[in-house]
N, C-alpha and C positions, 0 to 999 in steps of 0.2 A: 257299214254304210248307213247314212241317215236318209230318210225320205226327203225328196226334193219338193214336189208339188203335184197336184192332180190336174187332169185335163180341164176341169172346170175353171181353173185359174189361168188357162191358156187361151185367151180370147182375142184381144185386139193388139194392134201394133204399139210399140213404144220406142224410145230412143236407144239405139245400140245397146251396150251393156248399161242399162239404166238403173235408176234407183229402185229400191224394193217396191213391188207392186202392192198397192193398198189391199190389205186383207190376206196377202200371201204370207207364208211362214217367213220369219226374219232371215235375211241373207239370200232369199230367192231373187234371182235376176233373170231377165229375159233378153233375147237378142232381137233386133229389129230386122226381120226379113219378110215383112209383109204380114206376118201372123205371129202370135206369141209362140216362141219355141223355147222350151225349158233348157237352161244351161245345166248340164249334168256334171261338168268339171271345168275348173279354171285353174291353170297353173302356168307359171312363167310367161304371163301375158297372153296365153292361148286360151280361148274360150271354146268349149266343146258343147254342142247342143244336139238335141234329137227331137224331131217332130212326132206328134201323134199322127197316126194314119198315114205314114210316109210310104213311098214306093219301095219295092225291092230293087236291088239286093239290100240287106241290112247295112246301114251306113250311119255315119255321124257327120255333122256340119261343123267345120272348124273355121274360126275367124281369128286372124292374127295381124295386127298392124295394117289394116286395110286390105289384106288378102283374105280370100274365102276359098274353101275347098270342101268337097264331099269325099269322105274317105270310107272305103268298105271296111266292115268289121272283120270279115273272114280272113282277108289277106292284106289289109292295110294299103291297098292301092288307091290312087286318086281316080275317082269317077269323073269329077268335073272340077274345074277351078285350078288354083295354084297357091302354093305356100313357098316362102323362102326355103332354100335347101336345109338349113339347120333346123328350122321349125318343123319341116316335113319329117326329118329324121327323128326328132323327138316324138312327134305324134305317132309315127309308125311304130316306134319301140313301145310307146305307151299303149297303143291299140293291141299289140301282141301280148303285152303284160296283163292287160285288163280285159281281154277278149270275152271271158266268161261273164263278167259283170256287164259288159256292153251288150252282149247277146241277151242277157236276162232283162236289161232295160228295154231292148228292142221288143221283146215279147210283151213286156208290161205295156208299152206304148200301143202295140197292136190290139191289146185287149182293154185299152182305156183305163189302165191302173196308174197309180202314182209312180213316177220315176224316182230312182234313187241317185244321190250324189255318188260320184266315183272318185276315188283318191287319185291324186296326181302321181307322176312317176317317182317322186321323191318321198312319198308317204307309204311306208310299209304296212301300216295298219289297215287290214282288210276286214 
């Protein structure tokens, strides 16, 4: 996994999955949800992000074609929101497959450390 970006680079709002943030490492993208939220994975048109200082239980924010959902890391259930059935199935399988990496990122976020990119479901390189 390669480092994504640090909390210092997560300040203001920007447009959906927007252009690279000035000064951020190349390829870094942010989601517009009222605050900068690092995108830790992007696959099959599905954006997966995680806030710094977010509430428990550990979860990810998923955005896909206008749908948004919060998905728990522990059991891949929907906390809030909605995704189309196929996208939800893909995300649930991915969360199960990448649970350890997701929980490690959750702990990094809670301690204000740089988050890491996490491979998509079709990338076996861990």
